[in-house]
C-alpha positions in Angstrom: -49.0 49.7 -16.0 -46.6 52.6 -14.9 -43.9 54.0 -16.7 -42.3 56.0 -13.8 -38.8 54.9 -12.8 -39.2 55.5 -9.0 -40.6 53.3 -6.4 -41.7 49.9 -6.4 -42.5 48.7 -9.7 -46.1 48.2 -10.6 -46.8 44.9 -12.3 -50.8 45.1 -12.5 -52.4 43.2 -15.3 -48.9 40.8 -15.9 -48.8 37.3 -15.1 -45.5 35.8 -13.5 -44.7 32.3 -14.1 -42.3 31.3 -11.0 -40.6 27.9 -11.1 -39.8 26.3 -7.9 -41.9 28.6 -6.1 -43.1 26.5 -2.8 -40.4 27.7 -0.8 -37.0 29.2 -0.4 -36.1 32.0 -3.3 -39.0 31.0 -5.5 -41.4 31.7 -2.7 -40.0 34.8 -2.0 -39.9 36.1 -5.5 -43.8 34.8 -6.3 -44.7 36.7 -3.0 -42.9 39.7 -4.0 -44.1 39.8 -7.8 -47.7 39.5 -6.3 -47.3 42.3 -4.1 -46.3 44.4 -7.0 -49.6 43.5 -8.7 -48.8 40.5 -10.9 -50.7 37.5 -11.1 -48.5 34.4 -10.1 -48.6 30.7 -11.1 -46.9 29.1 -8.4 -45.1 26.1 -10.2 -43.6 23.0 -8.0 -43.0 19.3 -8.0 -44.7 19.5 -4.8 -48.1 19.6 -5.0 -49.2 20.2 -1.1 -46.6 22.7 -0.9 -47.6 24.5 -4.1 -51.0 25.0 -3.2 -50.1 26.2 0.3 -47.5 28.7 -1.1 -50.4 30.1 -3.5 -53.1 30.4 -0.8 -50.4 32.3 1.6 -49.5 34.7 -1.6 -53.2 34.9 -3.3 -54.6 38.6 -3.0 -51.1 40.4 -1.9 -50.7 43.7 -3.4 -53.9 43.0 -5.7 -52.0 40.1 -7.4 -53.6 36.9 -7.5 -51.8 33.4 -7.1 -52.5 29.9 -8.6 -50.6 26.6 -7.8 -49.6 24.4 -11.0 -47.9 20.9 -10.2 -45.1 20.1 -12.6 -42.1 17.9 -12.7 -39.5 20.3 -14.8 -37.4 17.0 -15.8 -40.5 16.1 -18.1 -39.2 18.8 -21.0 -42.3 18.5 -23.0 -44.6 19.1 -19.7 -42.8 22.0 -18.9 -43.0 23.5 -22.8 -46.7 22.8 -22.0 -46.9 25.0 -19.1 -45.6 28.0 -20.5 -47.6 27.7 -23.6 -50.5 27.7 -21.6 -49.8 30.0 -19.0 -48.3 32.6 -21.7 -46.3 34.6 -19.0 -45.3 38.4 -19.0 -42.7 37.4 -16.7 -40.8 33.9 -16.5 -38.6 33.5 -13.4 -36.3 30.4 -13.9 -35.6 29.2 -10.1 -36.2 25.3 -9.8 -33.2 23.6 -8.8 -31.4 20.9 -6.9 -27.7 19.8 -5.5 -25.6 17.2 -5.3 -22.2 17.1 -3.6 -20.0 14.3 -4.8 -16.5 13.8 -6.3 -16.6 13.4 -10.0 -15.3 9.9 -9.6 -18.5 9.0 -7.8 -21.0 11.6 -9.2 -23.9 9.4 -10.5 -24.7 10.2 -14.1 -28.3 9.9 -13.6 -28.3 12.7 -11.3 -26.0 14.9 -13.6 -28.4 14.2 -16.3 -31.7 15.1 -14.2 -29.7 18.4 -12.6 -29.0 19.5 -16.2 -32.5 18.7 -17.7 -34.3 20.7 -14.8 -31.7 23.5 -14.6 -30.8 24.1 -18.2 -33.1 22.3 -20.9 -36.4 23.1 -18.9 -35.4 27.1 -18.8 -34.7 26.7 -22.7 -38.1 25.0 -23.3 -39.9 27.3 -21.0 -38.4 30.1 -22.8 -38.9 28.5 -25.9 -42.9 28.3 -25.3 -43.1 31.5 -23.6 -41.4 34.0 -26.1 -44.1 33.9 -28.8 -46.7 35.4 -26.9 -44.0 38.1 -24.9 -43.0 38.8 -28.6 -46.8 39.6 -29.8 -46.8 42.1 -26.7 -43.8 43.5 -27.5 -42.8 43.4 -23.7 -41.4 40.5 -21.6 -38.9 39.5 -18.8 -37.1 36.5 -18.0 -34.8 36.3 -15.1 -33.1 33.4 -14.1 -31.8 32.3 -10.9 -28.4 31.4 -11.4 -25.7 31.6 -8.7 -22.2 32.7 -7.7 -21.7 28.9 -9.2 -22.7 30.6 -12.5 -19.4 32.7 -12.3 -17.1 30.4 -10.1 -16.4 26.8 -9.5 -16.4 24.7 -6.4 -15.3 21.1 -6.2 -17.6 18.4 -5.6 -20.6 20.5 -7.2 -19.9 19.4 -11.3 -23.7 19.1 -12.6 -24.7 22.5 -10.5 -21.6 24.5 -11.9 -21.8 23.1 -15.1 -25.8 24.0 -15.4 -25.5 27.2 -14.1 -22.4 28.2 -16.2 -24.6 27.1 -19.4 -27.5 29.2 -17.8 -25.7 32.3 -18.3 -24.6 32.0 -21.7 -28.2 30.8 -22.5 -29.6 34.0 -20.8 -27.4 36.2 -22.8 -28.5 34.7 -26.3 -32.1 35.3 -25.3 -31.1 38.9 -24.4 -30.1 39.1 -27.7 -32.7 37.5 -29.8 -35.5 39.3 -27.5 -34.1 43.1 -27.0 -36.0 44.2 -30.4 -39.1 42.5 -29.2 -39.1 44.4 -25.9 -37.8 41.2 -24.1 -35.3 41.3 -21.4 -33.2 38.3 -20.0 -30.8 38.7 -17.2 -29.3 36.4 -14.5 -29.2 36.8 -10.8 -26.3 35.3 -9.3 -26.6 34.8 -5.4 -23.8 33.1 -3.0 -25.4 31.1 -0.3 -29.2 31.7 0.8 -31.1 30.7 3.5 -33.3 28.2 1.9 -33.8 24.2 2.3 -31.5 23.7 -0.5 -28.6 25.2 1.5 -29.5 23.8 4.8 -29.5 20.5 2.9 -25.8 20.9 1.9 -24.4 21.3 5.3 -24.2 17.6 5.9 -23.1 17.0 2.3 -20.4 19.5 2.7 -19.5 18.2 6.1 -18.8 14.6 5.1 -17.3 15.8 1.8 -14.8 18.1 3.6 -14.5 15.8 6.8 -16.0 18.7 8.9 -18.3 18.7 11.6 -21.7 20.5 10.4 -21.6 23.5 12.7 -18.3 24.8 11.3 -19.3 24.2 7.5 -21.3 27.4 7.5 -18.1 29.7 8.3 -15.3 27.5 6.7 -17.0 26.3 3.7 -20.1 28.1 2.6 -18.9 31.8 3.6 -15.0 31.4 3.4 -14.8 33.4 0.0 -17.4 36.0 1.0 -16.5 39.2 2.4 -20.0 39.5 4.0 -20.0 36.9 6.3 -23.7 35.8 6.6 -26.3 34.0 4.4 -28.2 35.8 2.0 -32.1 36.2 3.1 -35.0 35.0 0.2 -36.6 38.3 0.2 -32.9 40.0 -0.9 -33.0 37.9 -4.1 -36.4 38.5 -4.7 -36.4 42.5 -4.3 -33.9 42.4 -7.1 -35.8 40.1 -9.1 -38.6 42.5 -8.7 -36.5 45.2 -10.0 -35.5 43.5 -13.0 -39.2 43.0 -13.8 -39.9 46.5 -13.7 -39.9 49.6 -15.8 -36.5 50.9 -14.4 -34.6 48.0 -15.8 -35.6 48.4 -19.4 -32.3 48.7 -19.9 -30.6 46.0 -18.2 -30.7 42.8 -20.2 -28.1 40.2 -20.9 -26.6 40.8 -17.3 -25.2 38.7 -14.8 -25.9 40.3 -11.5 -23.9 39.2 -8.5 -25.3 39.2 -5.1 -22.5 37.4 -3.3 -21.5 39.4 -0.3 -18.2 40.2 -2.3 -17.2 36.8 -3.2 -16.6 37.3 -6.8 -14.9 40.6 -6.0 -11.6 38.6 -5.1 
């Protein structure tokens, strides 16, 4: 494990657990960490997609990859997963979206979203910290969102979960500091992923716009840079936060939003 502060991070000998890693941001993060030498546990609810992702990553940059199928809404299973993997690096990425006005938002969907995006990260961190503390080193990166810092209509569960994740991450940073463990949030705006693509029809319905106008008039309305973020751009920031150069970056919420929060 290099201690140099220049160049790409060397994560050889480290194990990274990435949730929601069969596609989108999670897959890009898993691939980037493997390219830096980490052995990656590709975790997703979709078995076939997880296996395919792990096979495509395995051996990149010296890092190995294996797939583990898990429904993070099963909180006991999530905790058992982290205890079994004992990761050096935990990337909490798994998430979902539902767009609806508050008065019609399904309570069961609200509850499931908070389980997957808030309670599961808590259980994963809770089970993963003892091994990190014992080693005196750990990296926790929570894939938050610009919606962890700002609100938008019709996204009550998502905004609530991401805001809470921001606070949780800061507590982990304070408790983990003396043990060599950092905890940070990455806060992207809209990333070119299936999750975002799936929102376009929902946003078109809610806002009464044709789908081809949703990206420019809704998704990118508040961003200064008028394009979607690529998953690989998020993964590069995650890799930096996991490397030696970011040892003093903890308790942070790093915006990658094209200037959205500059307003």
